[in-house]
N, C-alpha and C positions, 0 to 999 in steps of 0.2 A: 912756971909760968912764962907763956910766949909773946913774943915780939912783942905781935898789938897788946896784949892788955898790961904792959912795961909799959907801951910809949900812951896808950892812954891816960895810965894813973899818970905819968909825968905832963899831961897833958901835951903831946907833940902832934895826938893826932885830932882833925875834927872827926867828927861821927861817921861823912862823909867818907872817908880816907881810908878810916875803920871799918868802914864796909866792904872799902872795895879789897883792901889788903885781903880777908877773912874771905871773900873770896877767888884768891888765890889761891889758900890756905887749906880752905872749905876739908877740901880730900886726904889732907895729911894729920889734921887733928880729929883726937877719939869727938866722938859726939857730947857725951859729958862734957868735956872744954870745950865745945864748939857753944854751948848750950850758956855757958856762962862767958864768952864774950858777945853771944849775943846780948846777955844780961848789961855792961858792961858799953854795950854801944848801946841800947836804947837808956841806960843812970847817962850818956852824955850827949845823948838828945837830946832829954828834960833840960840837965843842963846847961846847955846853948839856948832852947828857947828862954829860959828866965835871966840868963843874962841878955841873948837881945829883946828880952819881951815883947816875947812871937808870943802872939793868943794862934794859936794856928787853925782850930777849930769855928773863928769866927769870918778867917777868907774864904771857910766850904759853905758854899747854899745849898741843900740840898730841896728839893720841891718848886714851889712857890716862888717866887723874889719876887713879886709887887711892890 
């Protein structure tokens, strides 16, 4: 397991911090593991949305806003 995965599992990183860290290490880890890290980040984002009760889809407005 890489440092990003470990810290995410311990809830010591937010999804934003994990994305930033992955950007720094993306060229040093293999593609298969990078996919697992992305999935862990997406799972963390879902968790953060539930905790903060954020309904991001309700804030986005598409088309006419009459």
